[in-house]
C-alpha positions, 0 to 999 in steps of 0.5 A: 650520329651522322650529320652530313654525307657528301658523295664524290662522283666520277664526273670530271669530263662533265665538269670540264665541259662546263668550264669550257662552256663558261669561257664561251659564255663569258666571251659571248657576254662581252661580245653582247655588251660591245654590240649594245655599246655600239648600238647606243652610240648610233642612237645617241650620236647618229649613224656617222659614228657607227662602224658598220663593219665592226658591228657586223663582225661582232654580230657574227662573232656572237652567232659563232659563240652561240653555236659553240655554246650549243655544241658544248651543251649537246656534247655534255648531254651526249656524255652524261651518265644518268647513273654516275659512279660514286668514288668516295663518300665524305661523312661528317659525324655530329660528335667525335663519339659517333665517329669512334663508334662507327669505326670501332 
């Protein structure tokens, strides 16, 4: 008897887009954390300690990264095949006897 079946699909480009999006998302997260840090420092230690130019650059970078993430999402949606082609099937049998019967 068959215990499990896993299919391998021809979706390498979609996976690559997800990885690229993940890198951008990580960069955006880091940028947001820096923005939070600067705003916290401003709140705790007054406006004198805040570098407004650096904060403006961080806000601009966050927007830029958000736009790039949106483009990756649009690229993936445009590329995704609603009916991907299965390339391989990985079949796991409950027993070795089941495997032998299936292939004899």
